[in-house]
N, C-alpha and C positions, 0 to 999 in steps of 0.2 A: 628183614621184614625193610631196612631201609631202602635195599636194591628194588621192592616191589613199589614202594611211597613215591618212591622217583619216578619209574614205571609209566604206573597208573595214577596218583594224585597230581602231579604235577608234569604230566605229559603237555598239556596245552600253552605252558607257559616257558618250557623249550625254546631256546635259541640257536645252541649248538652245543657241542661238546668236543673234548679234545684227551688228551692226555698230559698231567704231571712230568714236568724234565725231568724234578729229579728222582722222582720214585714209580713214573709210566702208570700209577692211577687215574684212573677214567674222571676228568671232570665233567659236569654239566653247569652250563651258563642260563641263568633262568630270570625271568622276569618275576619280579616280587610284587605280594600283595598284603591285605591286611592280617590274613591268617600267617604271615612269616612272621608277621613285630616281635613274638618272644624271640625267632632265632637272632632277628637283627638286632635288639640291644641286647641279648647277648655274646654276641659277637661284637659289637660298638664297644662293651664295659673291658671283656678280656683285652680287647686289642688299644684300649684304653690305662689298665692296668701295667701292661705289661711294656709300655712307653718310658725309658727314665724321665728325668724331670723336664731337663730342659729343651725334651721334643715333645711335651703335652700342648701345648701353646698352637701344634700340627692340626688337632681336629677339636670342634667345639660336641664335646657328645649332645644328643639328642634326645627329649622325652616319649616317654608312650604319644602322650597327647599331642607332641608333632607330627609321628609318623603315620597317625590316625588321621589327623587332618589333609596330610599333605595326601594319603588316598583317597580319601574322600573329593579330593578333584581330578575327578576322571581322566586326567589328560596326563597325571605326573604318575611315574613309575618309578623302581628302582629294580637293578641286575644286581642279581646275586651266583655267588659258582660253587656248587656244589661239591664235596666229593663224598661219595657213600652214604651221602644224608645228611651230613654236617657242613652247616654253612660256613665258610673260612675267609670272602672277601665279600664288600657289599659297593655301592654307590646310588647313591640319589639321584635321579633325573628330574630335572625340570622342564614340564612341556605347557612354559602361560597361552591363556586366551586371551582375548577381549574381553569379556568379563574376569578374569583372574590374570591379569599382563604381568602384575608382580614377577621378577627375576632373582631377586634376592641378592643383584650385583650391587655394591655399594659403591663405585667411585665409576662407572662406565656408562655412555652415554648410549641411548636403543642405535641397534643397527637396523633392524628393519619394524614390520609389527607384529606384534608377540605370538601370532602363528605359525612365522616362520622360525622361531627362534629355540633351539632344545640347548640346556645348562644341567652340566653335570658338576656334581658337590661332594662332599661326604666321601671318598675314596679310602676306602679300608681295606687291610688284607692280614688275616692271619700271621704272626711272625712264624707261627712254627712251618708256613708255607712260602715263607722267603725265597727266592733264588730260582720261581716257576715266570716269571712274569707275567704274573697276574693283574698287574696294575695294565701295564699293557693291555691284557687281551681286555680289561673292561672296557678300557679308554675304546677299541677299536672297535667292539659290538656296540656300544652305545653310537658311535659314529655311521656306522653301518645301519641300525637300529632308526637311528635318525632319519638318516635315506628312506627306510622303506616306508616311513610316516609319512613322507611330503613334505618334512622340515627343511630349509636350505642353509642354516647358519648352525654352528656349532660353539656351544660358549662354556671360559672357565673361569674359576680365580685359581692361585693357585701362592700359598707363602713365601715371601723371594725368599728365605733363607732353606727351602726344602727343593735342595738343586735335583732330586732324582722324580721327583715330582713332575715341573715345568717341564724338565730334559724330558721325561715322558708326554706329552703334550707337545713340544715341539718337533720331536719323531716322527709323531703323527702326523702331522702337515697345521698343527693351529700354531697361530702367532703370538707374538707378545704385543700387546698393540699400548698398555698403557698400563699405571702402578693405582693403588690406591690403597687407602688403611680398612681395616674391618673396624666397627664402631664399638663391637661388641669386648673386645682385647686388644686391639690395637695392635694388632696385627698386619704389616706390610705386605698387599698380593699384587699380583700381576693380575693385569686383567688379560686371557686370553682370550681369540676369535680366530674365525674361519669359517669360509664358505665352504659350504661343500663342492659344490663343483671345483674351485680351485683345490683342495685338496685331492681330486680327481686329477687333475691335470697333475699335480706334484709326484702323485702317484704314478702314472704315466711316464714321464719327461724323466724323475727323480728329483729333488731338489735343487741338486745343483745347477744341473740345467734350467731350473723353472726361476731362478734367481739371480743366473748369468748375467744376463742383459741390466741388470739395477744396480745404483751404486752399492755398496757394502764397507761398512766397518766395523771393527770388533773391536769389544772393550772386557773388561774383566766383569764376570760374573758378580763380583762384591763392591764393585762401582755403579752404588746404584745413584747415583748425583749425574755422571757420566750418560746412564742411559736414560735416565728421567730428559736429560737434553735431547739427547738424540727422539727420543719420541716425541717430544714438543718439536722437532724439526721434521717433523714426519715417517721417522724412521720405525720401523719395528724388529725386534728380534725374532729373526729365523730358524737356527740353529743354537746349537752346544757343544761345541769339547769339549768332553769328561776327560780330559789326558791333559789340555793347557788351563783348563776352567774360563772358558772365551769366549762371550755371545756373541753371534753375528747377526749383526742388525742393517737391514736395506731395507734404500723406498727407490 
C-alpha cells in the first residue's frame, strides 16, 4: 500500500528519486502540501525529541497553524524525502512575492525584488537516517527547483554553532555574507546567499578556480569576531575545511 501511495497519490509532486547510501533503499523527493502537514508535524516532533538538550536551539518547532498559513500563500513550498511512504527529511521553502515580500531573514539586506528570491529554512533529517547525506540532497534539490521556477537568488540563515549545516551550504555554492541574531531565541546566525548564475559558474570551474583571482584570508571557525571584521571589510565566507576548522574568506 505504501508503494502504491507513492506511485499514485504523490506522482505529480515528485521531483526526483535515488537510493540511500547506507541501505540501498529507494527514496523519493517531493514537493509537500497541506495534506502532508500531519507527516510534517510528526517528523518535526521526533527530531526535536531526539536532539540532546544542547542542540535543541538548532530548531524552533513550528505549529500546525504555521504550516497551514505557509501553504496558503501559493508560491511557498516544502521539500520532503520519503522512504517506503515514510517522511524522513523535510525543509521549508519561502518564495516571496510583491504581495507577500517577507523573507523571514532577521539581519540581512534585501538582495533583489521579492519575486527573484528563494529562502530555505527548517531543514530537518530523521536521526535514524543520518549518514545518507540527505541534507546535501535537499539543498541541491532546492537550488534546482529554484532555478526551474525562474528565481535568481538562494538565501538561508544557519546557526553559527552548527558547522555541519553551514558547511553543506558552502559546499553547494552559497557564501556567508553577514551575521545576525534570531530575536526569538537569541541564536547567532550566518546569512548565506548566492545567485544561481554564480553557483553554476562555480560548478563549471570548481570553487578553487572561481575564487583564485580574489584576495583570500582564512580564520578559525570559532573566531566570530575576526569573521565579522572581515565581512565588514567586504569579505565573504566561501569554503570550510573540516579538518583544520578554518573558513576561507574572499573578496
